[in-house]
N, C-alpha and C positions, 0 to 999 in steps of 0.2 A: 643501360638507360632505365631510369625509375619508371614505374607505372603511374600515370596520372590518375588522380582521383576522379576528375571530370574531364571528358573529351568533348570539346565544343563542336568538333567535326561531326560527331554523331547526332547532335541536335539538328544540323543541316540535313543529314541523311534521313532523319525522321520526318523532317519537313518535305523532303522529296517523296517519301512513301505516302504521305498524306495527299500530296498533289497527284500522284499516280492514281490512287484510288478515286479521288474526285474527278479526275479526267475520264477514267473509265466509266463512272456512273453518269456523268453528264453526256458523254458521246454515245453511250449505249441506248439512251432515250430516243425512241423513234421520232418524237416531236422535235428533236434537235438535229435530225438528220434530213437534209433536203435532197432532191433529186439532182445531185451535182457531184461531179467526179471527186472534188476535194473532200466533200462531206463523206462520201462513201469510203474513200481511202482512210480518213481519220477514224471513221467508225470501226473499220477493220483493225487499224493499227492500235486503236485504243485498248484492245484486249490485253496488250502488254501491261497496261495500267492495273489490270487485275492482280498482277504479281506484286503490287505494292503491299498487299497483305503479307505476302512471304517475306518481304523486306522488313515489315514490322515484327514478324516472327523471328527473323535472324537477330534483329536488334534486341528483342526481349530475351532471347536465349543468351545472348552475349552479356547484356547488362545485368540480368538477374544472376547469372552464374558468377559474374565479376563481384557483385555485392556479397553473395553467399560465401565465396572463397575468402573474401576479405574479413568476413564476420565469423568464420568457422570456429575460431578459438574463443569467441566472446560468450559471456553469460547471456541468457535469455535469447539464444540464437533463433529459435523457432518463433516464440511469441512476438519478438520485435519485428521479425521479417513479416509475419502474417498481419500484424497490426498495421504496419506501414503500407503493405499492399491493400488492405481493406480501406484504409483512409484515402488512398489514391484512386481506387477503382469504384468502390461501392456507392458513394454519394451521387455522382453523376450517372452511374449505371442505373440506380433505381429511380432517380428523378426523371430520366429520359423514358424509362418504362411507364411511369405514372402519366407523363405527358402524352405519350403516343397511345397508350392503351385506354386511358380514362379521360384526361382533360380535353384533348383535341376532339375525340368523338362527341363528347358532351357539347362542346362549343359548336360543333358542326351539325348537331342534332341527329347524329348517327347512333346506332345501337352499340352498346359495349359488348365486346366478344366474351363468350363464356370462359370461365377460368380454366376449364379442361383443355383449352386450345393454347393457353400461354403459361401454364404453371411451370413448364420447363425453364422458362426465362427467369423466373424467380429463384430457381434452384440451380442455376448455371449449368443447365443441361440442354440448352436450346439448340445445340448442333445435332442432337439425336433425331428429333422429328424431321429435320431437313435431310439427314443422311438416310434414314429409313423410309422416308415418304409418308410419315404419319400426318394426320391433321394438325395444323399449327396456326397461330395467329399473332405472333409477336414480331418485332422488327427483325428482318432477316439479317441485317448487318451485324447482329450480335453474335453470330455463329463463331467468329474468330475469337471473341472474348471468352467464350466457353472453353475453347482449346487452350488458350493462355492460362486460364484458371485451373484447368486440370493439370497443366504443366507445373504451376506454382504449388499445387497440392503435393506432388510426389517428388519434385526435383530437390528441395531443401533437404529432405531425408537422405537422398542419395549423395548429395554434397557432403553432408555431415558424416555419413558412414564410410565413404570411399576415399582412397588417396587420390591425388591429382591424376596419376597415371591410370588407376582403376576407373575414374570418372571419364577420362578420355576414351578408354576402351568401351565403356558403357555407352557413350554418345554415338560412337561408330556402330555399335551393335543395334541401337535403337533406329539409326538411319537405315541400316540394312534390313532390320525388322519391318519398318514401314514399307520399304521397297517390296519385300517378300509378301507382305500381308495384302497389298492392294489388288493383285490378281484374284486372290481368294474372295475378298470382299466384293469385288466387281462381279464375280460369278454368282454371288448371292444376292445381287441386285442392290447392293449398298452404294450410295454415292460417296466415294472416297474423298471427294473435295471437302466434305463437311465432317468426316469421322475423325475423332481425336487421334487414334493410333496410326492412321494413314496420313497424318499431317504433322507428325513430329520431326520430319526431316529438317526443316529450316530452323526450328527451335534448337535442335540438338547440334546442328552445324554451327549455329551461333554460340552455343555453349562451348563447343570444341574450340572455337577461336579464342574464347576467354581463357580456357584451360591452358592453351599454348601461348598466351600473350607474353608472359615473362620471357619465354625462350625466343619468341619472334623478335622482341625488341632489342635483343643482343646483337642482331645482325639485320637491322632495319633496311639497309640498302639492298641487300641480297633478297630479303623477303618481299620488299616492294616489287622487285623485278619478277619474283615467283608469282606473286598474286596478280600482277599485271598480265603475265602470260596465261595464267589460269582464267582470268577475266575474259581475255580475247578469245581463248579456246572455247569457253562455255556460252559466251553472249551470243554468238552467231547461231548456233543451233537453237538457242532459246528463241531468238527473233524469228527464225524460220518456223518454229513450232507454233508461235502465236499469230503468225501472218499467213504463211503459205498453207499450213496444215490446220489452221483454226477450223473448228466445226466438223472435222473429218470423223470424229467419234471412235477413232482407233484405240483399242484397249492398251496397246503398248505405249501410246503417248500418255495416257492417264497413269501408267505405272512409272514411267521414267522421268516425267517432266518435273516433278516436285524436287527431288534431289538436284536436278540440273538447275532449277531456279535458285535453290538454296546456295549451290556452289557459286553462281553468278554474284549473289549478293554478299556472300562471305568474302569473295575475292574483292569486291568493291570496298568493303570495309577494311579488309587487310591492306589494300593499297592506301586508303585514306589514313588509317592509323599509323602506317609506316612512312607517310609522306612528310617531307620537310615543311616547316611552317610557312615558307614563302612559295610553296608549289601552287600551281593553278587549281588543282583539286581541293587543297585545303582552303584557298581563298574563296572558292565557290561555296563549299559546304559550310564554311564559317562566316559566310556573308549574312548580314542582318535579315534579309527577307526570308531565307530558308531556316535560320535559327528561330526567327519569330514563329513561323509556321510549325516548327518542331515543338516549340513551347506550348502551343495550343492544339497539338495534333490529336489528342484524345477527344476534345470537343469537336474538332473538325471531322473526325471519323464518324462520330455519332450524328452530328447535326446536318452534315452537308446535303444528303439526299432530301431531307425535309426542307432545307433552305432552297434548293433548287425548285421544289414544287411551289413554295411561296413566291419565289422570284418570278416564275412563269406566270403566276396569278396576278402579281402586282404590276408587272411590265409586259407589254405586248412583245413577245419574243419572235418576231418575224425574221430576225437575223441572228440565229443561235450562236454562230461562231464569233460574231462581234460582241454579243452579250455575254459570252462565256467568262471573260475576265471580271465583269461586274458581278456575275453569279458567284464566282470564287470569292470576290472581295466581300460580298454580302454574307457568305458562309463564314469567312474569317472574322467578320465583325461580331456575328452572333457567338462564335466560339470564344472570342476574346472577352466578350461581355460575360459569358458563362464562367470563364476561368476566373475573372477577377471578382465577380459579384457572388458566385455560387461555390466554385471549387476551392478557391484560395482560402476561405475561412476554415474549411475542413483540413486542408493541407497543413495549416498552422498547428494542427493537433499532433503532427509528427514530432514536435519537440518533446512530447511526453514519452515517446518511444524511440530512443536513441541507443545505439550500441555503446556499451561502456568504453570510455576513453582510456588510453594507456597512461599510466602514471609516469611522470618525467623520470628518466634514468637516474638523475642525481638524487631524487627523492627516495629511491629504493635503498633501504638500509641493508648493511651487509648480512645481518641475521635473517632478514626476510628473503634475500637472494639465496643464501645457503640453505634455508629451509624449504626452498622450492616454491616460493610464493607465486601465485598465478597473476599477480598484479602486472608484471612485465609483459605478459602475453595478451593483455586486454587492449590491444591497439584497436582503434575504433574507426567507424565510418560515420 
């Protein structure tokens, strides 16, 4: 089975990740939790939504590795990758920083925080003050973007230098290294939730899935059963970790839960990728609502907490569970407007940074082929 260039099912999974993070932040807000059994149950269960970030990590590891492997033999491998990543991430990244650190405080008549509290955010190091407990003053939700940026910084070099087999081994080593590093960092008082090297599990597991994808697709039925079994085995311990043992503060939970989360979501993606087109899972994840949310997920991730605050100020939120869908729709509307009015013009610049396309086989002259021309290896994405 040939590898598809675009997998619509992953758009829906990305939409699910956004919904999970939004649900977590909405239901963790004390103002949205009433003294009622259902509210208390949802508040506790919503902690599972925090793992939506890990699902984003798995997706990023998979998709970025997929892109890099496909472009490995192309000219301008590094410059094209980094230019396209910068175009996708930086415009909204810095716009939202300016909005939250300068524009909104000025409009509200509040003091602007000193630069020494948020310079980390401008340098993509914003996870460090959170991990080490230093003074900070930027949007907390940016911590995961720092970890992804650090991954983007080093991963292309590894893909370029290593064979597929060596890259698979490296991915496993990094997962095990993160697992081994967490007890040490915890003993030093570092919050491993935010530290880059202790959160590489999900990214590297996603990368491993991309590395193995060609082999997996040759036996899709058997692999679908394998991933389904792995999903069943790992999901129950994860659910117990985030419901029964939530807040226990046990060190061992902080050590083992991240690879467990990564395995759950790698299994989910493995099932989805290997599913038939008419399967229930495919129909759900390729549905319009989830794919739509996936298409605006970056904006949703950044804007939703701010939108929840605005929504509570605009509408008397005496019935938070009933208002929750409206708060989500409001966030989606803001993210949609941002995507079309602000992000899309920048994204159009990607046309200037494309990997070279392959020359048609018939156009290659015999002398060129015999001379070892590189033209035939320049297949493109």
